[in-house]
C-alpha positions as CSV (number, residue, x, y, z in Angstrom):
1,X,41.7,140.6,48.3
2,X,41.8,137.2,46.7
3,X,38.1,137.5,46.2
4,X,39.0,140.4,43.8
5,X,42.3,139.2,42.3
6,X,41.3,135.5,42.1
7,X,45.0,134.5,42.2
8,X,48.0,136.4,43.7
9,X,51.3,136.1,45.5
10,X,51.7,137.0,49.2
11,X,53.9,140.0,48.1
12,X,51.0,141.4,46.0
13,X,48.5,140.9,48.8
14,X,51.0,142.6,51.2
15,X,51.5,145.6,48.9
16,X,47.7,146.2,48.8
17,X,46.8,145.3,52.4
18,X,49.8,146.6,54.3
19,X,51.8,149.0,52.1
20,X,53.6,150.3,55.2
21,X,55.7,147.1,55.2
22,X,57.1,148.0,51.8
23,X,58.7,151.1,53.4
24,X,60.6,149.0,56.0
25,X,64.1,147.7,55.4
26,X,64.3,143.9,55.9
27,X,68.0,143.6,55.9
28,X,67.9,140.8,53.3
29,X,70.4,140.7,50.6
30,X,68.3,139.9,47.5
31,X,64.9,141.3,46.2
32,X,63.4,137.8,46.5
33,X,64.3,137.5,50.2
34,X,63.2,141.0,50.8
35,X,59.8,140.2,49.4
36,X,59.7,137.1,51.5
37,X,60.5,139.0,54.6
38,X,57.9,141.7,54.0
39,X,55.2,139.3,53.2
40,X,55.9,136.8,56.0
41,X,52.8,137.7,58.1
42,X,50.6,137.4,55.0
43,X,52.2,134.1,54.1
44,X,51.3,132.9,57.5
45,X,47.7,134.2,57.2
46,X,47.3,132.4,53.9
47,X,48.6,129.2,55.4
48,X,45.9,129.5,58.2
49,X,43.3,130.1,55.5
50,X,44.5,127.0,53.7
51,X,44.0,124.9,56.9
52,X,40.4,126.0,57.0
53,X,39.9,125.1,53.3
54,X,39.6,128.7,52.1
55,X,42.7,128.9,49.9
56,X,44.9,126.6,48.1
57,X,48.3,126.7,46.3
58,X,47.9,127.9,42.7
59,X,51.3,126.9,41.4
60,X,54.1,129.4,40.9
61,X,54.8,132.4,38.8
62,X,57.4,132.5,36.1
63,X,59.7,134.1,38.7
64,X,59.2,131.2,41.2
65,X,56.8,132.9,43.6
66,X,54.1,130.8,45.1
67,X,50.6,131.6,44.0
68,X,47.5,131.4,46.2
69,X,43.8,131.2,45.0
70,X,40.5,130.7,46.8
71,X,38.6,127.5,46.9
72,X,34.9,127.3,46.4
73,X,34.4,127.7,50.1
74,X,36.8,130.7,50.1
75,X,35.0,132.3,47.2
76,X,31.7,132.1,49.1
77,X,33.4,133.7,52.1
78,X,34.8,136.5,50.0
79,X,31.4,137.0,48.4
80,X,30.0,137.8,51.9
81,X,32.9,140.1,52.8
82,X,32.7,142.0,49.5
83,X,28.9,142.2,49.5
84,X,28.6,140.6,46.1
85,X,26.5,137.7,44.9
86,X,28.4,134.5,44.4
87,X,27.3,134.6,40.8
88,X,29.3,137.8,40.3
89,X,32.5,136.5,41.9
90,X,33.9,134.7,38.9
91,X,36.0,131.5,39.1
92,X,38.5,130.3,41.6
93,X,41.3,130.6,39.0
94,X,42.5,127.1,39.8
95,X,45.3,126.1,37.6
96,X,46.3,129.7,36.6
97,X,49.9,129.0,37.7
98,X,50.3,126.1,35.3
99,X,51.9,128.4,32.7
100,X,53.5,130.9,35.0
101,X,50.4,133.1,35.5
102,X,51.9,135.9,33.5
103,X,48.6,137.4,32.6
104,X,47.0,137.2,36.1
105,X,50.1,138.8,37.5
106,X,49.9,141.7,35.0
107,X,46.2,142.1,35.9
108,X,47.2,142.3,39.6
109,X,50.0,144.7,39.0
110,X,47.6,146.9,37.0
111,X,45.2,146.9,39.9
112,X,48.0,147.8,42.3
113,X,49.2,150.6,40.0
114,X,45.7,152.0,39.8
115,X,45.1,151.7,43.5
116,X,48.5,153.1,44.6
117,X,47.9,152.0,48.3
118,X,49.1,154.4,50.9
119,X,50.9,153.5,54.1
120,X,49.2,154.2,57.4
121,X,51.5,156.4,59.5
122,X,49.4,155.8,62.6
123,X,50.7,152.2,62.6
124,X,54.3,153.3,62.1
125,X,54.9,155.3,65.3
126,X,57.7,153.0,66.5
127,X,59.5,152.9,63.1
128,X,62.8,154.7,62.5
129,X,62.6,158.3,61.1
130,X,63.9,157.2,57.7
131,X,61.2,154.6,57.4
132,X,58.5,157.1,58.3
133,X,60.0,159.6,55.8
134,X,59.8,157.0,53.1
135,X,56.1,156.3,54.1
136,X,55.4,160.1,54.1
137,X,56.9,160.4,50.6
138,X,54.6,157.6,49.4
139,X,51.6,159.4,51.0
140,X,52.6,162.7,49.4
141,X,52.9,161.1,45.9
142,X,49.8,161.3,43.6
143,X,47.1,158.9,44.8
144,X,45.2,156.2,43.1
145,X,41.6,155.6,42.2
146,X,39.1,153.6,44.1
147,X,39.4,150.9,46.8
148,X,40.1,147.2,46.4
149,X,36.5,146.3,46.9
150,X,35.6,148.5,43.9
151,X,37.5,146.3,41.5
152,X,36.3,143.2,39.7
153,X,38.4,140.7,37.7
154,X,37.5,138.1,35.1
155,X,34.0,139.6,34.4
156,X,32.1,138.0,31.6
157,X,30.5,140.4,29.1
158,X,27.9,138.2,27.4
159,X,26.9,139.0,23.8
160,X,24.4,136.2,24.1
161,X,23.1,134.2,27.1
162,X,23.0,135.5,30.6
163,X,25.4,136.9,33.2
164,X,25.7,133.5,34.9
165,X,25.7,131.4,31.7
166,X,27.2,133.6,28.9
167,X,26.9,132.4,25.4
168,X,29.4,132.4,22.6
169,X,30.8,135.6,21.0
170,X,31.2,137.6,24.2
171,X,34.2,139.1,25.9
172,X,35.7,138.8,29.4
173,X,36.9,142.0,31.0
174,X,40.2,141.6,32.8
175,X,39.2,144.3,35.3
176,X,36.1,146.4,35.9
177,X,36.4,149.4,38.2
178,X,33.6,151.4,39.7
179,X,34.8,154.4,41.6
180,X,32.2,157.2,41.4
181,X,33.8,159.1,44.3
182,X,36.9,159.5,42.1
183,X,34.8,160.5,39.1
184,X,35.3,157.2,37.4
185,X,31.9,155.6,37.6
186,X,32.7,152.7,35.3
187,X,35.9,151.6,33.6
188,X,36.7,148.4,31.8
189,X,40.4,147.5,31.7
190,X,42.3,145.1,29.5
191,X,45.8,144.0,30.4
192,X,47.9,142.9,27.5
193,X,51.4,141.3,27.7
194,X,52.2,142.3,24.1
195,X,51.6,138.8,22.7
196,X,48.4,139.7,20.8
197,X,48.3,141.4,17.4
198,X,46.4,144.6,16.6
199,X,43.8,142.5,14.8
200,X,43.3,140.2,17.8
201,X,42.9,143.2,20.1
202,X,40.5,144.8,17.6
203,X,38.4,141.7,17.6
204,X,38.2,141.9,21.4
205,X,37.0,145.5,21.2
206,X,34.4,144.5,18.7
207,X,33.1,142.1,21.3
208,X,33.0,144.9,23.8
209,X,30.9,146.9,21.4
210,X,28.5,144.1,20.8
211,X,28.0,143.8,24.6
212,X,27.6,147.5,25.0
213,X,24.9,147.6,22.3
214,X,23.0,144.6,23.8
215,X,19.7,145.5,25.5
216,X,17.6,143.6,27.9
217,X,14.7,144.1,30.2
218,X,15.6,145.3,33.7
219,X,13.8,144.4,36.9
220,X,11.3,147.2,36.3
221,X,10.3,145.8,33.0
222,X,12.0,148.6,31.0
223,X,14.5,147.8,28.3
224,X,17.9,149.3,28.7
225,X,21.5,148.4,27.9
226,X,22.5,145.1,29.6
227,X,25.5,146.7,31.3
228,X,23.3,149.2,33.0
229,X,21.4,146.3,34.7
230,X,24.5,145.6,36.7
231,X,26.4,148.9,37.0
232,X,24.9,152.3,37.9
233,X,26.4,155.3,36.2
234,X,25.1,158.9,35.9
235,X,22.7,159.5,33.0
236,X,24.4,160.8,29.9
237,X,24.0,164.4,28.7
238,X,21.5,165.1,25.9
239,X,22.8,164.4,22.3
240,X,25.7,162.3,23.6
241,X,25.3,158.8,25.1
242,X,28.7,157.2,24.8
243,X,29.5,153.6,25.8
244,X,31.6,153.0,28.9
245,X,35.4,153.6,28.4
246,X,37.9,150.8,27.9
247,X,41.5,151.1,29.1
248,X,44.2,149.1,27.4
249,X,47.3,148.5,29.6
250,X,50.3,147.2,27.8
251,X,53.0,145.3,29.6
252,X,56.1,144.8,27.5
253,X,56.7,141.1,28.0
254,X,56.0,139.7,24.5
255,X,57.4,140.5,21.1
256,X,54.8,143.1,20.1
257,X,55.8,146.7,20.3
258,X,52.9,148.9,21.7
259,X,54.3,151.9,19.7
260,X,53.5,150.0,16.5
261,X,50.4,148.1,17.8
262,X,48.5,151.1,19.0
263,X,48.5,153.0,15.6
264,X,47.3,149.9,13.8
265,X,44.7,149.3,16.4
266,X,43.4,152.9,16.1
267,X,42.9,152.4,12.4
268,X,41.2,149.1,12.8
269,X,38.8,150.4,15.4
270,X,38.2,153.9,14.1
271,X,34.4,153.2,13.7
272,X,34.2,152.2,17.3
273,X,35.7,155.4,18.9
274,X,35.6,158.2,16.4
275,X,33.3,161.1,17.4
276,X,31.4,163.6,15.3
277,X,32.5,167.2,15.1
278,X,30.1,169.6,16.7
279,X,31.2,173.3,16.8
280,X,34.4,173.4,18.8
281,X,34.3,169.8,20.2
282,X,33.3,166.3,19.4
283,X,30.3,164.2,20.4
284,X,30.7,160.5,21.0
285,X,27.1,159.2,20.9
286,X,27.2,155.4,20.7
287,X,31.1,155.3,20.7
288,X,33.6,153.7,23.0
289,X,36.2,155.9,24.6
290,X,39.4,153.7,24.1
291,X,42.5,154.7,26.0
292,X,45.9,153.2,26.1
293,X,48.9,153.3,28.5
294,X,51.9,151.2,29.5
295,X,52.1,149.5,32.8
296,X,55.5,150.9,33.4
297,X,54.1,154.5,33.1
298,X,51.1,153.7,35.1
299,X,53.3,152.4,38.0
300,X,55.5,155.4,37.9
301,X,52.9,158.2,37.6
302,X,49.6,156.6,38.6
303,X,46.2,157.3,37.1
304,X,46.5,161.0,37.8
305,X,49.6,161.3,35.6
306,X,49.5,162.4,32.0
307,X,50.3,158.9,30.6
308,X,47.0,158.0,28.9
309,X,46.4,158.3,25.2
310,X,42.8,158.5,24.1
311,X,42.3,157.2,20.6
312,X,41.7,160.1,18.3
313,X,43.7,162.6,20.4
314,X,47.3,163.6,19.9
315,X,48.4,164.2,23.4
316,X,48.7,162.3,26.7
317,X,46.2,163.1,29.5
318,X,45.4,162.0,33.1
319,X,42.9,159.2,33.2
320,X,39.8,161.2,34.1
321,X,40.4,163.7,31.3
322,X,41.2,160.8,28.8
323,X,37.9,159.0,29.5
324,X,35.9,162.2,29.5
325,X,35.1,164.9,27.0
326,X,37.0,168.0,28.3
327,X,36.3,170.1,25.2
328,X,32.5,169.6,25.5
329,X,32.7,170.2,29.3
330,X,34.6,173.5,28.5
331,X,32.0,174.4,25.9
332,X,29.2,173.6,28.3
333,X,30.9,175.7,31.0
334,X,31.2,178.6,28.5
335,X,27.6,178.2,27.5
336,X,26.4,178.2,31.1
337,X,28.6,181.2,31.8
338,X,27.0,183.0,28.8
339,X,23.5,182.1,30.0
340,X,24.2,183.2,33.5
341,X,25.7,186.5,32.1
342,X,22.6,187.0,30.0
343,X,20.4,186.3,32.9
344,X,22.3,188.7,35.1
345,X,22.1,191.4,32.3
346,X,18.3,190.7,31.9
347,X,17.7,191.0,35.7
348,X,19.8,194.2,35.8
349,X,17.7,195.6,32.9
350,X,14.5,194.6,34.7
351,X,15.8,196.2,37.9
352,X,16.6,199.5,36.1
353,X,13.3,199.5,34.3
354,X,11.5,198.9,37.6
355,X,13.4,201.7,39.3
356,X,12.6,204.0,36.4
357,X,8.9,203.1,36.6
358,X,9.0,203.7,40.3
359,X,10.7,207.1,39.8
360,X,8.1,208.1,37.2
361,X,5.3,207.0,39.4
362,X,6.7,208.9,42.3
363,X,6.9,212.0,40.2
364,X,3.2,211.7,39.4
365,X,2.2,211.0,43.0
366,X,0.0,214.0,44.2
367,X,0.9,215.9,47.4
368,X,-1.5,216.9,50.1
369,X,-2.9,220.4,49.5
370,X,-2.8,221.0,53.2
371,X,0.6,220.0,54.4
372,X,2.4,219.1,51.1
373,X,3.1,215.5,52.1
374,X,3.0,213.0,49.3
375,X,-0.2,210.8,49.5
376,X,0.3,207.1,50.4
377,X,-0.5,204.4,47.8
378,X,-3.8,203.5,49.5
379,X,-4.8,207.2,49.7
380,X,-3.8,207.9,46.1
381,X,-5.7,204.9,44.9
382,X,-8.8,205.9,46.8
383,X,-8.6,209.5,45.5
384,X,-8.4,208.2,41.9
385,X,-11.4,205.9,42.5
386,X,-13.5,208.6,44.3
387,X,-12.3,212.1,43.1
388,X,-15.5,213.9,44.2
389,X,-15.1,215.4,47.7
390,X,-17.8,215.1,50.4
391,X,-18.4,216.2,54.0
392,X,-16.3,213.4,55.3
393,X,-14.0,212.9,52.2
394,X,-11.3,215.2,51.0
395,X,-9.4,213.4,48.1
396,X,-6.7,216.1,47.9
397,X,-5.8,215.8,51.5
398,X,-3.7,213.2,53.4
399,X,-5.3,211.2,56.2
400,X,-4.0,213.6,58.9
401,X,-5.2,216.7,57.2
402,X,-8.5,215.2,56.3
403,X,-9.1,214.3,60.0
404,X,-8.3,217.9,60.9
405,X,-10.5,219.2,58.1
406,X,-13.4,217.0,59.2
407,X,-12.9,218.0,62.8
408,X,-12.8,221.7,61.9
409,X,-15.9,221.4,59.9
410,X,-17.7,219.6,62.7
411,X,-16.6,222.4,65.2
412,X,-17.8,225.0,62.8
413,X,-21.2,223.3,62.4
414,X,-21.6,223.0,66.2
415,X,-20.8,226.7,66.7
416,X,-23.3,227.7,64.0
417,X,-26.0,225.6,65.6
418,X,-25.3,227.3,69.0
419,X,-25.4,230.8,67.5
420,X,-28.8,230.0,66.0
421,X,-30.2,228.9,69.4
422,X,-29.1,232.1,71.4
423,X,-31.5,234.7,70.0
424,X,-34.6,232.6,70.6
425,X,-33.7,232.0,74.3
426,X,-33.4,235.8,75.0
427,X,-36.8,236.8,73.5
428,X,-38.7,234.0,75.1
429,X,-37.4,234.9,78.6
430,X,-38.4,238.6,78.8
431,X,-41.7,238.4,77.1
432,X,-42.8,235.5,79.4
433,X,-42.1,237.7,82.5
434,X,-44.1,240.7,81.2
435,X,-47.1,238.4,80.6
436,X,-47.1,237.3,84.2
């Protein structure tokens, strides 16, 4: 987890890695001691990692909690565990606790609020009923998005330079989330402690836009947006190729009031997020979906709660709806339904026409003049091709009647031949005897 968070307290690591412990009562009298008791095993594990040179003390938070961060050796080990190149792991965050680490702590709390880790009841079989009930309540609550390995922190977004050596003018994403299984293929998250002005935040979003517009050659030699060379997302729909969404999470620690900052920020960044009206929805080609929420609301309701405000909209939505384009999706659904209905109507029309043609053809089908049975297709076709009858061919008869007719004609011919032979035999016999 430190490979993702860079710097964290034992309590934060415990809440992500072993949320079942949060449901247990420690019997301690203060919140600080309760945290300490819950995270005791993780504190011990971190101490062992420190002995092996993987972690080190990163100072303390403003609340007095001890911080831990990885060493270079620990970062390399985390790279192996996460399956990420060391070049994508970021820094060790050494010295983050020098000023209380308020921003890294907000980043971590944002990750936890997005994850909403669930207790594992299978590991709580020996816990009291009330503890299991608390764990079940946490399990039944709305879930989070993604897994810890799908989060990145402190990710450079170079406007110039390369991924490993970014140049000036770029931004650094506090969090990057890739959770395609939760229909969030790519999300950039900025955590703000309400110290920055709307102008400062707007400048940061301009840097995001600069990065999103930047193109470079991929490994196949084709030029594409630089961010697509690292992250894979589904191809955009025709006529609308938006940039990846950016989520702003406000934590009310500083003097800035988000309720006043957000309207000013909307106005300053209107050109970055405003879509173009098309029929009954908007298209966001080349625009950034910018969403805002408060950490307090995110903690309480999670990413599936209606606590996200998409710039340009007047109502709160769950995260997946806020980063998407529900009106266009609804329009596409209606359009597909209309096309399917048209196709069904066309097929039904074709079916009825085929049935009518078949009925008309059956009405024209000739019947056998012998037995009255309708002629087969092959017989009808042959009769049309050869309408002139012959000794062995009777176009107005079916196969069976024709066989009978041919057989009858053959018998009649044989009988006729026999009758012609009988008179000659009688005359020859008597006259031959008289001559003797």
